[in-house]
C-alpha positions in Angstrom: -110.5 9.4 105.6 -107.7 9.2 103.0 -104.0 8.8 103.4 -101.3 11.2 102.0 -97.5 11.7 101.9 -96.6 15.3 102.2 -93.0 16.5 101.5 -92.0 19.7 103.3 -89.0 21.9 103.7 -87.7 21.3 107.3 -85.0 22.6 109.6 -83.5 25.6 111.1 -80.4 25.8 108.9 -80.6 29.5 108.1 -82.3 31.5 105.3 -83.0 29.6 102.1 -81.4 26.4 103.6 -83.4 23.4 104.6 -83.7 19.6 104.2 -86.8 17.8 103.0 -88.9 15.6 105.3 -91.9 13.4 104.4 -94.9 13.1 106.6 -97.6 10.4 106.4 -100.9 12.1 107.2 -104.5 11.0 107.4 -107.0 13.6 106.2 -110.2 14.2 104.3 -108.4 15.7 101.3 -105.0 16.9 100.1 -105.6 20.5 101.2 -106.3 19.4 104.8 -103.3 17.1 104.8 -101.0 20.0 103.7 -102.5 22.2 106.4 -101.7 19.6 109.0 -98.1 19.2 107.7 -97.5 23.0 107.7 -98.3 23.0 111.5 -95.7 20.3 112.3 -92.7 21.4 114.3 -89.7 22.5 112.3 -91.5 23.0 109.0 -90.4 26.2 107.2 -93.2 28.8 107.1 -92.3 30.6 103.9 -91.6 27.6 101.6 -93.2 24.9 103.7 -94.9 22.4 101.3 -93.2 20.9 98.3 -95.7 18.4 97.2 -98.2 15.7 98.3 -99.7 12.5 96.9 -102.3 10.0 98.0 -101.1 6.6 99.3 -102.6 3.3 100.4 -103.4 2.4 104.0 -100.6 -0.2 104.1 -98.0 2.3 103.0 -99.4 4.8 105.5 -99.0 2.3 108.3 -95.4 1.5 107.3 -94.5 5.2 107.1 -96.1 6.0 110.5 -94.1 3.2 112.2 -90.8 4.7 111.0 -91.7 8.4 111.2 -89.8 10.7 113.5 -93.0 12.6 114.2 -95.2 9.7 115.0 -95.9 10.9 118.5 -96.7 14.5 117.6 -99.9 13.8 115.6 
């Protein structure tokens, strides 16, 4: 497994209004990580994913400890 940061549009702020949120996700590849992030609660369906990048296991652990969505995955 590899580790990724995925940045998504998030929130119910009305049409074309959102804030960005970053998820730390463990997946086999970037496409699978983006698919997991798109299914997270609150992620916009039409413009959901902004970008993603691979990270180290240490950075993944730190991000997961501070993530608001830690318990949802």
